[in-house]
DRENDO-1510 file (C-alpha; in Angstrom, 1 decimal, always signed):
<recs>
REC; n; res; u; v; w
REC; 1; MET; +106.3; +129.7; +112.4 .
REC; 2; VAL; +103.2; +127.7; +110.6 .
REC; 3; GLU; +105.7; +125.5; +108.8 .
REC; 4; HIS; +107.7; +125.0; +112.7 .
REC; 5; LEU; +103.8; +124.0; +113.9 .
REC; 6; ASP; +102.6; +121.7; +111.2 .
REC; 7; ARG; +106.3; +119.9; +111.2 .
REC; 8; ALA; +105.9; +119.5; +115.4 .
REC; 9; TRP; +102.6; +118.1; +114.7 .
REC; 10; ARG; +103.3; +116.0; +112.0 .
REC; 11; THR; +106.4; +114.2; +114.2 .
REC; 12; ALA; +104.3; +113.7; +117.2 .
REC; 13; ALA; +101.5; +112.5; +114.5 .
REC; 14; THR; +104.1; +110.2; +113.5 .
REC; 15; GLY; +105.4; +108.5; +116.7 .
REC; 16; PHE; +101.7; +108.3; +117.5 .
REC; 17; CYS; +101.2; +106.1; +114.2 .
REC; 18; PHE; +104.7; +103.9; +115.3 .
REC; 19; ALA; +102.8; +103.5; +118.5 .
REC; 20; VAL; +99.6; +102.2; +117.5 .
REC; 21; PHE; +100.9; +99.9; +115.0 .
REC; 22; GLY; +103.4; +98.2; +118.0 .
REC; 23; VAL; +99.8; +98.1; +120.0 .
REC; 24; GLY; +98.2; +97.0; +117.2 .
REC; 25; GLY; +100.5; +93.9; +116.5 .
REC; 26; LEU; +100.0; +93.0; +119.7 .
REC; 27; VAL; +96.5; +92.9; +119.6 .
REC; 28; LEU; +96.1; +90.9; +117.0 .
REC; 29; ARG; +98.8; +88.3; +118.7 .
REC; 30; GLY; +97.4; +88.2; +121.6 .
REC; 31; VAL; +93.3; +88.5; +121.4 .
REC; 32; VAL; +92.6; +88.3; +117.5 .
REC; 33; PHE; +94.8; +85.2; +116.2 .
REC; 34; PRO; +94.1; +83.0; +119.3 .
REC; 35; LEU; +90.7; +83.7; +118.9 .
REC; 36; LEU; +90.8; +82.8; +114.8 .
REC; 37; ASN; +92.8; +79.4; +116.2 .
REC; 38; VAL; +89.7; +78.4; +118.7 .
REC; 39; VAL; +87.0; +79.2; +115.9 .
REC; 40; VAL; +88.6; +78.3; +112.8 .
REC; 41; ALA; +90.1; +74.7; +112.7 .
REC; 42; GLU; +91.1; +74.5; +108.9 .
REC; 43; ARG; +95.1; +75.7; +108.6 .
REC; 44; GLU; +94.4; +77.4; +105.3 .
REC; 45; ARG; +91.2; +78.9; +105.9 .
REC; 46; ARG; +92.8; +80.4; +109.2 .
REC; 47; ALA; +95.4; +81.6; +107.2 .
REC; 48; ARG; +92.9; +83.6; +104.7 .
REC; 49; TRP; +90.8; +85.0; +108.1 .
REC; 50; ALA; +94.3; +86.4; +109.2 .
REC; 51; ARG; +95.4; +88.0; +106.1 .
REC; 52; ALA; +91.7; +89.5; +106.0 .
REC; 53; CYS; +92.3; +91.1; +109.2 .
REC; 54; ILE; +95.6; +92.3; +108.5 .
REC; 55; HIS; +94.1; +94.0; +105.5 .
REC; 56; HIS; +91.7; +95.6; +107.2 .
REC; 57; ALA; +93.8; +96.9; +110.0 .
REC; 58; PHE; +96.0; +98.1; +107.3 .
REC; 59; ARG; +93.6; +100.0; +106.2 .
REC; 60; LEU; +92.5; +101.5; +109.1 .
REC; 61; PHE; +95.9; +102.5; +110.2 .
REC; 62; VAL; +96.4; +104.2; +106.4 .
REC; 63; ALA; +93.0; +106.0; +107.5 .
REC; 64; LEU; +94.5; +107.0; +110.1 .
REC; 65; MET; +98.0; +108.2; +108.9 .
REC; 66; ARG; +96.1; +110.5; +106.3 .
REC; 67; ARG; +93.3; +111.7; +108.9 .
REC; 68; LEU; +96.2; +113.0; +111.2 .
REC; 69; GLY; +97.9; +114.8; +108.1 .
REC; 70; VAL; +101.1; +112.6; +108.5 .
REC; 71; LEU; +100.9; +111.8; +104.9 .
REC; 72; THR; +98.7; +111.9; +101.7 .
REC; 73; TYR; +98.7; +109.2; +99.1 .
REC; 74; GLU; +97.3; +108.5; +95.3 .
REC; 75; LEU; +96.3; +105.5; +93.9 .
REC; 76; ARG; +96.2; +105.0; +90.3 .
REC; 77; GLY; +95.0; +102.0; +88.3 .
REC; 78; ALA; +93.4; +100.4; +91.5 .
REC; 79; GLU; +91.2; +98.0; +89.4 .
REC; 80; ARG; +94.3; +95.7; +88.3 .
REC; 81; LEU; +94.4; +94.9; +92.0 .
REC; 82; GLN; +90.7; +93.5; +92.1 .
REC; 83; ARG; +91.9; +90.4; +91.0 .
REC; 84; ASP; +93.2; +86.7; +92.6 .
REC; 85; GLY; +96.9; +85.0; +92.3 .
REC; 86; LEU; +98.5; +88.3; +91.1 .
REC; 87; LEU; +101.9; +88.2; +91.1 .
REC; 88; ILE; +102.7; +92.0; +92.1 .
REC; 89; LEU; +105.8; +93.5; +92.1 .
REC; 90; ALA; +106.8; +96.9; +93.3 .
REC; 91; ASN; +110.3; +99.4; +93.8 .
REC; 92; HIS; +110.6; +99.7; +97.5 .
REC; 93; PRO; +111.1; +103.8; +99.0 .
REC; 94; THR; +110.0; +103.7; +102.4 .
REC; 95; LEU; +109.4; +101.4; +105.5 .
REC; 96; ILE; +105.0; +101.6; +104.8 .
REC; 97; ASP; +105.2; +100.6; +101.4 .
REC; 98; VAL; +103.7; +97.0; +102.4 .
REC; 99; VAL; +101.4; +98.6; +104.8 .
REC; 100; PHE; +100.0; +100.3; +101.8 .
REC; 101; LEU; +100.0; +97.7; +99.2 .
REC; 102; MET; +98.1; +95.2; +101.6 .
REC; 103; SER; +95.9; +97.6; +102.5 .
REC; 104; PHE; +94.5; +97.8; +98.7 .
REC; 105; VAL; +95.0; +94.1; +97.8 .
REC; 106; ARG; +92.7; +91.1; +99.3 .
REC; 107; GLY; +94.1; +88.1; +100.4 .
REC; 108; ALA; +97.9; +89.6; +99.8 .
REC; 109; ASP; +100.7; +87.2; +100.9 .
REC; 110; CYS; +104.4; +88.5; +100.8 .
REC; 111; ILE; +108.4; +87.5; +101.7 .
REC; 112; VAL; +109.1; +89.0; +105.2 .
REC; 113; LYS; +112.3; +89.0; +106.8 .
REC; 114; ALA; +112.6; +86.3; +109.0 .
REC; 115; ALA; +113.6; +88.1; +111.9 .
REC; 116; LEU; +110.2; +89.5; +111.6 .
REC; 117; ALA; +108.7; +86.3; +112.7 .
REC; 118; HIS; +110.4; +86.8; +116.0 .
REC; 119; ASN; +109.8; +90.4; +116.8 .
REC; 120; PRO; +107.2; +90.7; +119.3 .
REC; 121; PHE; +104.9; +93.5; +117.7 .
REC; 122; THR; +105.0; +91.4; +114.3 .
REC; 123; ARG; +105.3; +87.8; +115.0 .
REC; 124; GLY; +101.7; +87.1; +115.8 .
REC; 125; PRO; +100.6; +88.6; +112.0 .
REC; 126; VAL; +103.7; +86.8; +110.2 .
REC; 127; ARG; +103.0; +83.3; +111.6 .
REC; 128; ALA; +99.0; +83.8; +111.6 .
REC; 129; ALA; +99.1; +84.3; +108.3 .
REC; 130; GLY; +101.3; +82.3; +107.1 .
REC; 131; PHE; +103.6; +84.5; +105.3 .
REC; 132; VAL; +106.6; +83.0; +103.4 .
REC; 133; CYS; +109.8; +83.7; +104.7 .
REC; 134; ASN; +112.9; +84.6; +103.1 .
REC; 135; ASP; +115.2; +82.1; +105.3 .
REC; 136; SER; +113.4; +79.1; +103.5 .
REC; 137; GLY; +116.6; +79.2; +100.6 .
REC; 138; ALA; +116.0; +77.4; +98.0 .
REC; 139; GLY; +112.4; +76.4; +99.0 .
REC; 140; MET; +111.3; +79.7; +99.1 .
REC; 141; VAL; +110.3; +79.8; +95.2 .
REC; 142; GLU; +108.2; +77.1; +96.0 .
REC; 143; ASP; +106.9; +78.4; +98.6 .
REC; 144; CYS; +105.8; +81.7; +96.7 .
REC; 145; LEU; +104.4; +79.7; +94.1 .
REC; 146; GLN; +102.0; +77.2; +95.8 .
REC; 147; SER; +100.7; +80.2; +97.7 .
REC; 148; LEU; +99.8; +82.0; +93.9 .
REC; 149; ARG; +98.3; +78.0; +93.2 .
REC; 150; THR; +96.0; +79.0; +95.9 .
REC; 151; GLY; +94.7; +82.3; +94.4 .
REC; 152; ASN; +97.0; +84.5; +97.1 .
REC; 153; ASN; +97.9; +87.9; +95.7 .
REC; 154; LEU; +101.5; +87.8; +96.2 .
REC; 155; ILE; +103.7; +91.2; +97.0 .
REC; 156; ILE; +107.3; +90.8; +96.4 .
REC; 157; PHE; +109.8; +94.1; +96.8 .
REC; 158; PRO; +112.2; +92.7; +93.7 .
REC; 159; GLU; +115.0; +95.2; +95.5 .
REC; 160; GLY; +115.3; +92.8; +98.7 .
REC; 161; THR; +115.4; +96.1; +100.9 .
REC; 162; ARG; +114.9; +99.7; +100.7 .
REC; 163; THR; +115.6; +101.9; +97.8 .
REC; 164; PRO; +118.6; +104.1; +99.3 .
REC; 165; ARG; +118.5; +107.6; +98.5 .
REC; 166; THR; +120.6; +107.4; +95.6 .
REC; 167; GLY; +117.0; +105.5; +94.0 .
REC; 168; HIS; +119.8; +102.9; +92.5 .
REC; 169; GLN; +119.3; +99.4; +94.2 .
REC; 170; PRO; +120.2; +96.1; +91.8 .
REC; 171; LEU; +117.0; +93.9; +91.8 .
REC; 172; GLN; +117.6; +90.4; +92.7 .
REC; 173; ARG; +116.4; +87.8; +90.4 .
REC; 174; GLY; +114.3; +85.5; +92.7 .
REC; 175; ALA; +110.7; +87.7; +91.9 .
REC; 176; ALA; +111.6; +86.8; +88.5 .
REC; 177; ASN; +112.3; +83.2; +89.1 .
REC; 178; ILE; +109.2; +83.2; +90.3 .
REC; 179; ALA; +107.2; +84.3; +87.5 .
REC; 180; VAL; +109.0; +82.5; +85.1 .
REC; 181; ARG; +109.3; +79.2; +86.8 .
REC; 182; GLY; +105.2; +79.8; +87.5 .
REC; 183; GLN; +104.6; +81.4; +84.3 .
REC; 184; ARG; +103.0; +83.9; +86.1 .
REC; 185; ASN; +102.5; +87.4; +84.6 .
REC; 186; VAL; +104.0; +90.4; +86.5 .
REC; 187; THR; +101.5; +93.1; +87.9 .
REC; 188; PRO; +104.2; +96.2; +88.6 .
REC; 189; VAL; +103.6; +98.9; +90.8 .
REC; 190; ARG; +105.8; +102.3; +90.8 .
REC; 191; ILE; +105.7; +104.3; +93.7 .
REC; 192; ARG; +107.4; +107.4; +94.1 .
REC; 193; VAL; +107.6; +109.5; +97.2 .
REC; 194; GLN; +107.9; +113.3; +97.5 .
REC; 195; PRO; +109.0; +114.5; +99.9 .
REC; 196; LEU; +111.7; +110.8; +100.5 .
REC; 197; THR; +110.8; +110.2; +104.0 .
REC; 198; LEU; +111.4; +106.6; +106.1 .
REC; 199; GLY; +113.6; +105.5; +103.6 .
REC; 200; LYS; +116.4; +103.1; +104.3 .
REC; 201; GLY; +118.3; +103.9; +107.5 .
REC; 202; GLU; +116.1; +107.1; +108.2 .
REC; 203; LYS; +114.8; +107.2; +111.9 .
REC; 204; TRP; +111.3; +107.6; +112.1 .
REC; 205; TYR; +110.9; +111.1; +113.7 .
REC; 206; ARG; +113.1; +112.5; +110.9 .
REC; 207; VAL; +110.3; +113.9; +109.4 .
REC; 208; PRO; +110.7; +115.8; +106.2 .
REC; 209; ALA; +109.8; +119.8; +106.2 .
REC; 210; GLN; +106.6; +119.7; +103.8 .
REC; 211; ARG; +104.1; +116.6; +104.1 .
REC; 212; CYS; +105.0; +113.8; +102.3 .
REC; 213; HIS; +102.9; +112.5; +99.0 .
REC; 214; ILE; +103.1; +109.0; +98.1 .
REC; 215; GLU; +102.2; +107.7; +94.3 .
REC; 216; PHE; +101.2; +104.5; +93.6 .
REC; 217; GLU; +100.8; +103.3; +90.1 .
REC; 218; VAL; +99.7; +100.0; +88.9 .
REC; 219; GLY; +100.9; +99.4; +85.7 .
REC; 220; GLU; +99.6; +97.2; +82.7 .
REC; 221; ASP; +100.4; +93.5; +83.5 .
REC; 222; ILE; +104.1; +92.1; +82.1 .
REC; 223; ALA; +103.5; +88.9; +80.4 .
REC; 224; VAL; +106.4; +86.4; +81.0 .
REC; 225; ALA; +105.5; +84.6; +77.8 .
REC; 226; PRO; +108.0; +86.6; +75.3 .
REC; 227; PHE; +110.8; +86.4; +78.2 .
REC; 228; LEU; +110.3; +82.4; +77.9 .
REC; 229; ALA; +109.7; +82.1; +74.1 .
REC; 230; ASP; +112.8; +84.1; +73.5 .
REC; 231; SER; +115.3; +82.3; +76.2 .
REC; 232; ALA; +117.0; +78.8; +75.7 .
REC; 233; SER; +116.6; +78.3; +79.1 .
REC; 234; GLU; +114.3; +79.7; +82.4 .
REC; 235; ALA; +117.6; +81.2; +83.9 .
REC; 236; ILE; +117.8; +83.6; +81.1 .
REC; 237; ALA; +114.2; +84.0; +80.9 .
REC; 238; ALA; +114.7; +85.2; +84.4 .
REC; 239; ARG; +117.7; +87.5; +83.8 .
REC; 240; ARG; +116.0; +88.8; +80.8 .
REC; 241; LEU; +112.9; +89.7; +82.9 .
REC; 242; THR; +115.3; +90.9; +85.7 .
REC; 243; ASP; +117.0; +93.2; +83.3 .
REC; 244; HIS; +113.1; +94.4; +82.0 .
REC; 245; LEU; +112.3; +95.1; +85.5 .
REC; 246; THR; +115.1; +96.9; +86.4 .
REC; 247; ALA; +114.4; +99.4; +83.2 .
REC; 248; TYR; +111.0; +99.5; +84.1 .
REC; 249; PHE; +111.3; +100.5; +88.0 .
REC; 250; SER; +114.3; +102.7; +87.1 .
REC; 251; PRO; +114.2; +106.1; +88.6 .
REC; 252; GLU; +114.1; +108.0; +85.4 .
REC; 253; THR; +111.7; +105.8; +84.0 .
REC; 254; ARG; +109.5; +106.7; +87.7 .
REC; 255; CYS; +109.8; +110.0; +87.2 .
REC; 256; ALA; +108.8; +110.3; +83.8 .
REC; 257; GLY; +105.6; +108.2; +84.4 .
REC; 258; HIS; +106.3; +105.9; +81.4 .
REC; 259; SER; +103.7; +102.9; +81.7 .
</recs>
């Protein structure tokens, strides 16, 4: 009986959180960001302010989910995220990974699906913050590098989409290309979710029988220089780095908790 009541509560609380997220996006789009347009004239400075607003809004949202008992979470290696110009790569098991990461990281930029730039609940934050859209083709890598050059922390999910329940999702080479071309070390974040929830293709109301716990483990930076030194070209270096990241983020490595 207690378990049924707990699950019913978490289902209702999850629905409430999704509603809050949607309303919050509309408030940012309709009130906060138009005000920024009036107050802050310089475009890049306005984008920094918008990212700061999103960062704090996501911190409040994460606190709300935790307070309502929707989930619990743990962050290890948080001090490694307190730097500027980071290229942060993470696996992508749940819908809300980016919300957590952007609540942890100041001045965060990220690659978003083009559809989010047209969604009424998300297009305000996406456009105001100047997030990189994945529809820019070959120019996307340069957009990412430019973001890093300005001191932003860039969050990328190399899988390109949420990890399926099988745990195996091929990594796209774009993230490694950015690291290699920009000669940027990688700050890796392993994300583990138990039990799994909000995965690829899963409905929000399919809450697990037990409250989920999300672990974020920020690892030591992965240096890109050795991959460049041992490769005949940037393309080969990117391929070798992708292979290394595939092993790093593999389900077996994540479960083992190796650094």
